[in-house]
N, CA, C and O atoms as a MOPAC input file, in Angstrom:
PM7 MOZYME 1SCF
protein

 N     -7.59500 1    21.66900 1   -29.26800 1
 C     -7.87200 1    20.31200 1   -28.84700 1
 C     -9.31100 1    20.26100 1   -28.34400 1
 O     -9.73800 1    21.12000 1   -27.57300 1
 N    -10.04200 1    19.26500 1   -28.78000 1
 C    -11.43600 1    19.12100 1   -28.37800 1
 C    -11.58100 1    18.60200 1   -26.96000 1
 O    -10.61700 1    18.14900 1   -26.34300 1
 N    -12.78500 1    18.67600 1   -26.46400 1
 C    -13.07500 1    18.25000 1   -25.09200 1
 C    -12.75800 1    16.77600 1   -24.88100 1
 O    -12.18100 1    16.41100 1   -23.85700 1
 N    -13.12200 1    15.93200 1   -25.82700 1
 C    -12.86700 1    14.49400 1   -25.67800 1
 C    -11.36400 1    14.24100 1   -25.61200 1
 O    -10.90100 1    13.45200 1   -24.78900 1
 N    -10.61400 1    14.90300 1   -26.46700 1
 C     -9.15900 1    14.72900 1   -26.45500 1
 C     -8.57900 1    15.19700 1   -25.12400 1
 O     -7.67600 1    14.55700 1   -24.58600 1
 N     -9.08300 1    16.29600 1   -24.59300 1
 C     -8.60900 1    16.79200 1   -23.30100 1
 C     -8.92400 1    15.79100 1   -22.18900 1
 O     -8.09200 1    15.54100 1   -21.31700 1
 N    -10.11800 1    15.22700 1   -22.22400 1
 C    -10.49200 1    14.23500 1   -21.21200 1
 C     -9.61800 1    12.99300 1   -21.31200 1
 O     -9.26900 1    12.40300 1   -20.29000 1
 N     -9.26300 1    12.59100 1   -22.51600 1
 C     -8.38300 1    11.43300 1   -22.70200 1
 C     -7.00800 1    11.72300 1   -22.12600 1
 O     -6.42100 1    10.87100 1   -21.45900 1
 N     -6.49100 1    12.91600 1   -22.37800 1
 C     -5.18100 1    13.29100 1   -21.83600 1
 C     -5.22000 1    13.30200 1   -20.30900 1
 O     -4.29100 1    12.82500 1   -19.65800 1
 N     -6.28400 1    13.84300 1   -19.74800 1
 C     -6.42900 1    13.87400 1   -18.28500 1
 C     -6.50600 1    12.44600 1   -17.73800 1
 O     -5.85600 1    12.12400 1   -16.74400 1
 N     -7.29600 1    11.59800 1   -18.38600 1
 C     -7.43100 1    10.21100 1   -17.93700 1
 C     -6.09500 1     9.48100 1   -17.99600 1
 O     -5.77600 1     8.70000 1   -17.10000 1
 N     -5.32400 1     9.72500 1   -19.02900 1
 C     -4.01500 1     9.09000 1   -19.14500 1
 C     -3.08700 1     9.56300 1   -18.03300 1
 O     -2.31100 1     8.77600 1   -17.49100 1
 N     -3.16400 1    10.83700 1   -17.69600 1
 C     -2.36200 1    11.36400 1   -16.59800 1
 C     -2.74200 1    10.74300 1   -15.27200 1
 O     -1.87400 1    10.40500 1   -14.46800 1
 N     -4.03600 1    10.59200 1   -15.03900 1
 C     -4.52100 1     9.97300 1   -13.79500 1
 C     -4.06000 1     8.52300 1   -13.73000 1
 O     -3.61300 1     8.05500 1   -12.68300 1
 N     -4.17200 1     7.81300 1   -14.85400 1
 C     -3.74200 1     6.41400 1   -14.87900 1
 C     -2.24800 1     6.30800 1   -14.58900 1
 O     -1.81100 1     5.38500 1   -13.90100 1
 N     -1.47100 1     7.24400 1   -15.10700 1
 C     -0.03100 1     7.24000 1   -14.83700 1
 C      0.24100 1     7.48200 1   -13.36200 1
 O      1.11300 1     6.83800 1   -12.77700 1
 N     -0.49500 1     8.40100 1   -12.75700 1
 C     -0.31700 1     8.68400 1   -11.33900 1
 C     -0.69700 1     7.47500 1   -10.48700 1
 O     -0.01500 1     7.16400 1    -9.51100 1
 N     -1.77400 1     6.80100 1   -10.85000 1
 C     -2.19600 1     5.60400 1   -10.11700 1
 C     -1.13900 1     4.52100 1   -10.25000 1
 O     -0.82000 1     3.84000 1    -9.27600 1
 N     -0.59500 1     4.35900 1   -11.44400 1
 C      0.46000 1     3.36300 1   -11.65300 1
 C      1.67900 1     3.67100 1   -10.79700 1
 O      2.28100 1     2.76600 1   -10.21900 1
 N      2.04300 1     4.93800 1   -10.71600 1
 C      3.17600 1     5.32700 1    -9.87900 1
 C      2.89400 1     5.07500 1    -8.40000 1
 O      3.77900 1     4.64000 1    -7.66200 1
 N      1.66500 1     5.34700 1    -7.96800 1
 C      1.30000 1     5.09400 1    -6.57400 1
 C      1.38800 1     3.60300 1    -6.26100 1
 O      1.90700 1     3.21400 1    -5.21400 1
 N      0.88500 1     2.77600 1    -7.16200 1
 C      0.95100 1     1.32100 1    -6.96200 1
 C      2.39900 1     0.86900 1    -6.87700 1
 O      2.75100 1     0.06500 1    -6.01400 1
 N      3.23300 1     1.37600 1    -7.75900 1
 C      4.65100 1     1.03400 1    -7.73900 1
 C      5.29400 1     1.48500 1    -6.42700 1
 O      6.09500 1     0.75100 1    -5.84800 1
 N      4.95400 1     2.67500 1    -5.96000 1
 C      5.50900 1     3.18900 1    -4.70500 1
 C      5.08800 1     2.31500 1    -3.52600 1
 O      5.91000 1     2.00600 1    -2.66300 1
 N      3.82400 1     1.91600 1    -3.48000 1
 C      3.33800 1     1.07600 1    -2.38200 1
 C      4.07000 1    -0.26500 1    -2.40500 1
 O      4.48300 1    -0.76400 1    -1.35800 1
 N      4.23000 1    -0.84400 1    -3.57700 1
 C      4.94600 1    -2.12700 1    -3.66900 1
 C      6.39800 1    -1.98200 1    -3.21500 1
 O      6.94200 1    -2.87600 1    -2.56700 1
 N      7.01600 1    -0.86100 1    -3.55500 1
 C      8.39600 1    -0.61600 1    -3.13500 1
 C      8.48500 1    -0.49200 1    -1.62000 1
 O      9.39800 1    -1.03600 1    -0.99900 1
 N      7.54500 1     0.21700 1    -1.03500 1
 C      7.52500 1     0.37300 1     0.43100 1
 C      7.28200 1    -0.97800 1     1.09100 1
 O      7.89600 1    -1.28900 1     2.11100 1
 N      6.40000 1    -1.77300 1     0.52300 1
 C      6.14400 1    -3.10900 1     1.07500 1
 C      7.40700 1    -3.96200 1     0.99800 1
 O      7.69000 1    -4.72700 1     1.91900 1
 N      8.16300 1    -3.84100 1    -0.07900 1
 C      9.43500 1    -4.57400 1    -0.16000 1
 C     10.37900 1    -4.15100 1     0.96600 1
 O     11.22300 1    -4.93500 1     1.39900 1
 N     10.23600 1    -2.92200 1     1.43400 1
 C     11.04900 1    -2.44200 1     2.54800 1
 C     10.75400 1    -3.15000 1     3.85500 1
 O     11.53300 1    -3.03700 1     4.80200 1
 N      9.65100 1    -3.87500 1     3.93100 1
 C      9.32100 1    -4.62500 1     5.14200 1
 C     10.33000 1    -5.73900 1     5.40100 1
 O     10.40200 1    -6.26000 1     6.51400 1
 N     11.10100 1    -6.10700 1     4.39700 1
 C     12.11300 1    -7.15300 1     4.56000 1
 C     13.26800 1    -6.66900 1     5.44200 1
 O     13.96300 1    -7.48400 1     6.04900 1
 N     13.47400 1    -5.37000 1     5.51600 1
 C     14.61200 1    -4.79700 1     6.22800 1
 C     14.41000 1    -4.81800 1     7.74400 1
 O     13.44400 1    -4.25900 1     8.26300 1
 N     15.32900 1    -5.46600 1     8.43400 1
 C     15.25800 1    -5.46400 1     9.89500 1
 C     15.52000 1    -4.06700 1    10.45100 1
 O     15.07500 1    -3.73500 1    11.55000 1
 N     16.23600 1    -3.26000 1     9.69400 1
 C     16.57000 1    -1.91600 1    10.16200 1
 C     15.46300 1    -0.89600 1     9.88500 1
 O     15.21600 1    -0.01600 1    10.70900 1
 N     14.79600 1    -1.00900 1     8.73100 1
 C     13.86600 1     0.03200 1     8.30700 1
 C     12.39600 1    -0.40500 1     8.24100 1
 O     11.53600 1     0.38900 1     7.85900 1
 N     12.10300 1    -1.65000 1     8.60500 1
 C     10.71400 1    -2.10100 1     8.45800 1
 C      9.75100 1    -1.28000 1     9.30300 1
 O      8.59700 1    -1.10300 1     8.91400 1
 N     10.19500 1    -0.77500 1    10.45000 1
 C      9.32000 1     0.04400 1    11.29900 1
 C      8.90300 1     1.33000 1    10.61000 1
 O      7.75100 1     1.75100 1    10.71500 1
 N      9.83700 1     1.95400 1     9.90400 1
 C      9.52800 1     3.17200 1     9.15100 1
 C      8.53300 1     2.87100 1     8.03700 1
 O      7.58900 1     3.62800 1     7.80800 1
 N      8.75800 1     1.74800 1     7.34400 1
 C      7.83400 1     1.35000 1     6.27300 1
 C      6.45300 1     1.04100 1     6.83600 1
 O      5.44000 1     1.44000 1     6.26000 1
 N      6.40900 1     0.33400 1     7.95700 1
 C      5.13300 1     0.00600 1     8.59100 1
 C      4.37200 1     1.26400 1     8.99300 1
 O      3.16700 1     1.37300 1     8.76500 1
 N      5.09200 1     2.21500 1     9.59500 1
 C      4.43700 1     3.46800 1     9.99900 1
 C      3.85600 1     4.20200 1     8.79900 1
 O      2.72800 1     4.69200 1     8.84900 1
 N      4.63000 1     4.27600 1     7.72500 1
 C      4.14800 1     4.96500 1     6.52900 1
 C      2.92600 1     4.26300 1     5.94600 1
 O      1.94300 1     4.91400 1     5.59200 1
 N      2.98400 1     2.94100 1     5.84700 1
 C      1.85000 1     2.19500 1     5.29100 1
 C      0.61200 1     2.35700 1     6.16100 1
 O     -0.49300 1     2.53100 1     5.64600 1
 N      0.79100 1     2.30100 1     7.47300 1
 C     -0.35700 1     2.36100 1     8.39100 1
 C     -0.90000 1     3.77500 1     8.54700 1
 O     -2.10500 1     3.99900 1     8.42900 1
 N     -0.01300 1     4.72600 1     8.81300 1
 C     -0.45900 1     6.08100 1     9.14500 1
 C     -0.71500 1     6.95700 1     7.92900 1
 O     -1.69600 1     7.70000 1     7.89100 1
 N      0.15800 1     6.87400 1     6.94100 1
 C      0.04900 1     7.78100 1     5.80000 1
 C     -0.82300 1     7.23300 1     4.67500 1
 O     -1.61900 1     7.96500 1     4.08600 1
 N     -0.67200 1     5.95500 1     4.38100 1
 C     -1.47600 1     5.38700 1     3.28900 1
 C     -2.78000 1     4.77400 1     3.78300 1
 O     -3.78900 1     4.83100 1     3.08100 1
 N     -2.77600 1     4.20000 1     4.96000 1
 C     -3.99500 1     3.64700 1     5.54600 1
 C     -4.69300 1     2.64300 1     4.65400 1
 O     -4.08500 1     1.68200 1     4.18400 1
 N     -5.96500 1     2.87200 1     4.42800 1
 C     -6.78900 1     1.93300 1     3.65400 1
 C     -6.29500 1     1.74700 1     2.22200 1
 O     -6.52200 1     0.69600 1     1.62300 1
 N     -5.63400 1     2.73800 1     1.67500 1
 C     -5.13800 1     2.63600 1     0.29400 1
 C     -4.08700 1     1.53800 1     0.16400 1
 O     -3.89100 1     1.00300 1    -0.92700 1
 N     -3.40900 1     1.19400 1     1.25700 1
 C     -2.36600 1     0.17000 1     1.21900 1
 C     -2.91400 1    -1.24200 1     1.40000 1
 O     -2.19400 1    -2.21100 1     1.15800 1
 N     -4.16000 1    -1.37800 1     1.81600 1
 C     -4.70900 1    -2.68600 1     2.18100 1
 C     -4.63600 1    -3.71400 1     1.04400 1
 O     -4.16100 1    -4.82400 1     1.28800 1
 N     -5.07700 1    -3.41100 1    -0.17900 1
 C     -5.00200 1    -4.44100 1    -1.22100 1
 C     -3.57300 1    -4.95000 1    -1.46100 1
 O     -3.35900 1    -6.15000 1    -1.62800 1
 N     -2.61900 1    -4.05000 1    -1.47600 1
 C     -1.23300 1    -4.46400 1    -1.68900 1
 C     -0.70800 1    -5.25500 1    -0.49200 1
 O      0.05400 1    -6.20500 1    -0.66900 1
 N     -1.10700 1    -4.87400 1     0.72300 1
 C     -0.70000 1    -5.62900 1     1.91100 1
 C     -1.29800 1    -7.03100 1     1.90200 1
 O     -0.62800 1    -8.00000 1     2.25600 1
 N     -2.55700 1    -7.13400 1     1.49700 1
 C     -3.19200 1    -8.45900 1     1.41800 1
 C     -2.46500 1    -9.34900 1     0.42700 1
 O     -2.22700 1   -10.52700 1     0.69400 1
 N     -2.11400 1    -8.78100 1    -0.72100 1
 C     -1.37700 1    -9.56200 1    -1.72000 1
 C     -0.00400 1    -9.96200 1    -1.18100 1
 O      0.42000 1   -11.10500 1    -1.34900 1
 N      0.68700 1    -9.02800 1    -0.53500 1
 C      2.01300 1    -9.32800 1     0.01800 1
 C      1.92300 1   -10.40300 1     1.10600 1
 O      2.78000 1   -11.28400 1     1.18300 1
 N      0.89700 1   -10.33000 1     1.93600 1
 C      0.73600 1   -11.31200 1     3.01500 1
 C      0.50300 1   -12.71200 1     2.45200 1
 O      0.87800 1   -13.70600 1     3.07400 1
 N     -0.11100 1   -12.78700 1     1.28400 1
 C     -0.39400 1   -14.09200 1     0.65800 1
 C      0.74000 1   -14.59100 1    -0.23100 1
 O      1.05900 1   -15.78000 1    -0.21800 1
 N      1.35500 1   -13.68400 1    -1.00900 1
 C      2.18000 1   -14.13700 1    -2.12500 1
 C      3.63800 1   -13.68500 1    -2.13400 1
 O      4.41200 1   -14.17100 1    -2.95800 1
 N      4.03600 1   -12.78300 1    -1.25700 1
 C      5.40500 1   -12.26300 1    -1.36500 1
 C      6.41300 1   -13.39500 1    -1.17300 1
 O      6.22400 1   -14.25800 1    -0.31500 1
 N      7.48300 1   -13.39300 1    -1.97200 1
 C      8.46400 1   -14.48300 1    -1.86800 1
 C      9.26500 1   -14.49000 1    -0.55800 1
 O      9.81300 1   -15.52500 1    -0.17800 1
 N      9.33800 1   -13.35600 1     0.12800 1
 C     10.09900 1   -13.28700 1     1.37800 1
 C      9.16900 1   -13.49900 1     2.57200 1
 O      8.17500 1   -12.79200 1     2.73700 1
 N      9.51000 1   -14.48000 1     3.39500 1
 C      8.67000 1   -14.81300 1     4.54900 1
 C      8.52200 1   -13.62800 1     5.50000 1
 O      7.44200 1   -13.41300 1     6.04900 1
 N      9.59200 1   -12.85700 1     5.70500 1
 C      9.50200 1   -11.73100 1     6.64000 1
 C      8.52300 1   -10.67700 1     6.14100 1
 O      7.83200 1   -10.04900 1     6.94400 1
 N      8.45300 1   -10.47300 1     4.83700 1
 C      7.49100 1    -9.51400 1     4.27500 1
 C      6.07600 1   -10.04700 1     4.45000 1
 O      5.17400 1    -9.29600 1     4.82300 1
 N      5.87100 1   -11.34000 1     4.18300 1
 C      4.53000 1   -11.92600 1     4.37900 1
 C      4.09400 1   -11.78200 1     5.82900 1
 O      2.95000 1   -11.41900 1     6.10500 1
 N      5.00100 1   -12.06500 1     6.75200 1
 C      4.69000 1   -11.99800 1     8.18700 1
 C      4.36700 1   -10.56800 1     8.61200 1
 O      3.38900 1   -10.33300 1     9.32200 1
 N      5.18100 1    -9.62300 1     8.17900 1
 C      4.97800 1    -8.22700 1     8.58600 1
 C      3.74800 1    -7.61700 1     7.92200 1
 O      3.04900 1    -6.81400 1     8.53900 1
 N      3.47700 1    -7.98700 1     6.67700 1
 C      2.27000 1    -7.49600 1     6.00000 1
 C      1.02600 1    -8.03300 1     6.71500 1
 O      0.06800 1    -7.29500 1     6.94800 1
 N      1.05200 1    -9.30600 1     7.05600 1
 C     -0.07900 1    -9.89800 1     7.78000 1
 C     -0.26800 1    -9.23100 1     9.14300 1
 O     -1.39800 1    -9.00000 1     9.57400 1
 N      0.83900 1    -8.92100 1     9.81600 1
 C      0.75200 1    -8.24800 1    11.11600 1
 C      0.12500 1    -6.86200 1    10.97800 1
 O     -0.67300 1    -6.44900 1    11.82000 1
 N      0.49000 1    -6.14800 1     9.91400 1
 C     -0.11700 1    -4.83100 1     9.68200 1
 C     -1.61800 1    -4.95200 1     9.45500 1
 O     -2.39200 1    -4.12500 1     9.93700 1
 N     -2.02300 1    -5.97300 1     8.72900 1
 C     -3.45800 1    -6.17600 1     8.48800 1
 C     -4.18600 1    -6.52400 1     9.78300 1
 O     -5.29500 1    -6.04500 1    10.02300 1
 N     -3.56100 1    -7.35800 1    10.61900 1
 C     -4.17400 1    -7.67900 1    11.92000 1
 C     -4.26800 1    -6.42800 1    12.79000 1
 O     -5.28200 1    -6.20000 1    13.44900 1
 N     -3.20900 1    -5.61700 1    12.79000 1
 C     -3.19800 1    -4.36100 1    13.56500 1
 C     -4.33400 1    -3.46000 1    13.10300 1
 O     -5.02400 1    -2.84800 1    13.91900 1
 N     -4.52200 1    -3.38300 1    11.79700 1
 C     -5.60400 1    -2.56700 1    11.22300 1
 C     -6.95100 1    -3.05100 1    11.75500 1
 O     -7.80900 1    -2.24600 1    12.11400 1
 N     -7.12900 1    -4.36500 1    11.80400 1
 C     -8.37500 1    -4.93100 1    12.32300 1
 C     -8.58300 1    -4.61000 1    13.78700 1
 O     -9.69900 1    -4.30900 1    14.20800 1
 N     -7.49800 1    -4.67400 1    14.57900 1
 C     -7.59900 1    -4.33700 1    16.01000 1
 C     -7.90600 1    -2.85700 1    16.18600 1
 O     -8.72200 1    -2.48300 1    17.02800 1
 N     -7.24400 1    -2.00500 1    15.38200 1
 C     -7.48500 1    -0.56200 1    15.47400 1
 C     -8.94000 1    -0.24400 1    15.14500 1
 O     -9.55700 1     0.59500 1    15.80200 1
 N     -9.49100 1    -0.91300 1    14.12900 1
 C    -10.88100 1    -0.65600 1    13.73800 1
 C    -11.83300 1    -1.10600 1    14.83800 1
 O    -12.82900 1    -0.43700 1    15.11200 1
 N    -11.53000 1    -2.23800 1    15.46800 1
 C    -12.38600 1    -2.74900 1    16.54600 1
 C    -12.33000 1    -1.81700 1    17.75800 1
 O    -13.36000 1    -1.51200 1    18.36000 1
 N    -11.13500 1    -1.37300 1    18.10800 1
 C    -10.99700 1    -0.47600 1    19.25300 1
 C    -11.61500 1     0.88600 1    18.98300 1
 O    -12.14900 1     1.52000 1    19.89300 1
 N    -11.54500 1     1.33900 1    17.73200 1
 C    -12.10200 1     2.63600 1    17.37800 1
 C    -13.61900 1     2.65700 1    17.41200 1
 O    -14.21900 1     3.72200 1    17.55500 1
 N    -14.25400 1     1.48200 1    17.28000 1
 C    -15.71000 1     1.44200 1    17.26900 1
 C    -16.29500 1     1.31800 1    18.66600 1
 O    -17.51500 1     1.34400 1    18.83100 1
 N    -15.44900 1     1.18600 1    19.66300 1
 C    -15.94200 1     1.05300 1    21.04400 1
 C    -16.24700 1     2.38100 1    21.65600 1
 O    -16.67000 1     2.44700 1    22.81000 1

């Protein structure tokens, strides 16, 4: 297999991994609807994914069909803003 073909295979693998990550983040965000487990989802999004979760949280805060998910996603984004402000002091 030539170098170009190898690079294409690698790129396809990376794209698949990114797609899986996006799907996982969306699934975790859907977990924000749960009154029982939303805290676990929030902790994972904030502590483990951090900035990588921001685009999906912004979309969820604007467009998610469930009001509780929109509210909790927006709260996570506000918390992120407060954490950044406090961290710069």
